[in-house]
C-alpha positions in Angstrom: 102.5 90.0 86.9 105.5 88.8 88.9 106.3 89.3 92.6 109.3 91.4 91.7 107.1 94.0 90.0 105.5 94.9 93.4 106.7 96.9 96.3 105.0 97.2 99.7 104.8 100.4 101.7 102.9 100.9 105.0 101.4 104.1 106.3 99.9 105.3 109.5 101.3 102.6 111.8 102.4 105.1 114.5 100.1 107.5 116.4 101.2 111.1 115.9 102.4 113.0 119.0 99.3 114.5 120.8 96.8 112.4 118.7 94.5 109.9 120.4 94.5 107.6 117.4 96.3 107.2 114.2 94.5 107.4 110.8 93.5 104.0 109.3 96.6 101.9 108.8 97.3 101.5 105.1 99.1 98.9 103.0 100.2 100.4 99.7 101.0 97.9 96.9 103.0 99.6 94.2 103.0 97.9 90.8 105.7 98.8 88.3 103.7 97.9 85.2 100.8 99.3 83.2 97.9 100.5 85.3 95.4 98.7 82.9 97.1 95.4 83.7 96.6 95.7 87.4 93.1 97.1 87.0 92.0 94.2 84.9 93.3 91.6 87.5 90.9 93.1 90.0 87.8 92.8 87.7 85.2 90.1 87.7 84.4 88.1 84.6 81.8 90.8 83.6 84.5 93.5 83.7 83.3 95.2 86.8 85.7 95.8 89.7 85.6 93.1 92.4 84.0 94.2 95.6 86.1 94.6 98.7 84.2 91.8 100.3 85.5 89.5 97.4 89.1 90.1 98.4 91.3 88.2 100.9 94.7 89.5 102.0 97.2 87.1 103.6 100.8 86.7 104.7 102.4 83.3 104.2 105.5 83.0 106.3 108.6 81.6 104.6 110.6 81.4 107.8 109.6 80.6 111.4 107.9 83.6 113.0 110.6 83.8 115.7 113.4 84.0 113.2 115.5 87.2 113.4 114.2 88.7 110.2 111.4 86.4 108.8 110.4 86.7 105.2 107.0 86.1 103.8 104.7 86.4 100.8 101.8 88.8 100.9 99.0 87.8 98.6 95.7 89.3 97.6 93.2 86.6 96.3 89.7 86.5 95.0 87.7 85.1 97.9 85.1 83.5 95.6 87.5 81.7 93.3 90.7 81.4 95.3 92.6 82.9 92.4 95.8 84.9 93.3 95.3 88.5 92.0 98.8 89.6 93.1 101.5 88.5 95.4 104.9 89.9 96.5 107.8 89.0 98.7 107.9 91.0 101.9 109.5 91.3 105.3 107.2 89.5 107.6 108.3 91.8 110.4 107.0 94.8 108.5 103.6 93.1 107.9 103.3 91.9 111.5 104.1 95.4 112.8 101.4 96.7 110.5 98.9 94.2 111.9 99.8 95.1 115.5 99.2 98.8 114.7 95.9 97.9 113.1 94.8 96.1 116.2 96.0 98.9 118.5 93.9 101.4 116.4 90.9 99.2 116.6 91.2 99.1 120.4 91.8 102.8 120.6 88.6 103.7 118.7 86.7 100.9 120.4 85.8 99.3 117.2 86.8 96.5 114.8 90.4 96.4 113.6 90.3 97.7 110.0 92.9 98.8 107.5 93.1 100.3 104.1 94.5 98.5 101.1 95.6 100.9 98.3 96.8 99.6 94.9 98.9 101.9 92.7 100.4 101.3 89.3 103.0 103.6 87.7 102.2 106.1 90.4 98.4 106.1 89.5 95.8 105.0 92.1 94.0 101.9 90.9 91.7 101.2 93.9 91.4 101.6 97.6 89.5 99.3 99.9 88.8 99.1 103.6 89.1 95.6 104.9 88.8 93.9 108.3 90.3 90.5 107.5 94.0 89.6 107.1 95.2 86.0 107.5 98.6 85.0 108.6 99.9 81.4 107.8 102.9 79.5 109.1 105.4 77.8 106.8 103.3 74.7 107.2 100.1 76.4 106.2 98.6 76.6 109.6 96.6 79.8 110.4 98.1 81.9 113.2 95.0 83.4 114.8 96.9 85.6 117.2 98.5 87.6 114.4 95.6 87.5 112.0 92.8 90.0 111.8 89.5 88.1 112.0 86.2 89.9 112.3 84.0 88.9 115.2 81.6 87.3 112.7 84.2 84.7 111.6 84.1 81.4 113.3 87.0 78.9 112.9 
């Protein structure tokens, strides 16, 4: 699977008028290939789907964060093996806005910042996970803690 076969969409990053909080912010990764291909990438060696706790989502900036329109690479990796499951080129601004909305929602509900990751292939849902970690790295590979989502149990 190549980066060009994926598209990113975000959902629920704005609070509706009159609502106290928005629904859980959602990242939708749309794959243009066969659903079975995407499904198999997210399976363990025994053929069972990887648990949400086995996934890491990250943004690696390709431009300085203060650039006018920074680009980046969004990646989903297997936390246990470090293997890239999928990655795609994205507008870093879109992802950073998404992360800001996720943090706002966490504050509004007085709970941890969480988001939903939804994978679709050829219009078919493949999997949906709720996650609380999202790592943002600079062009030099340094973690940007202020933009990242880190659960309180994580110590750096």
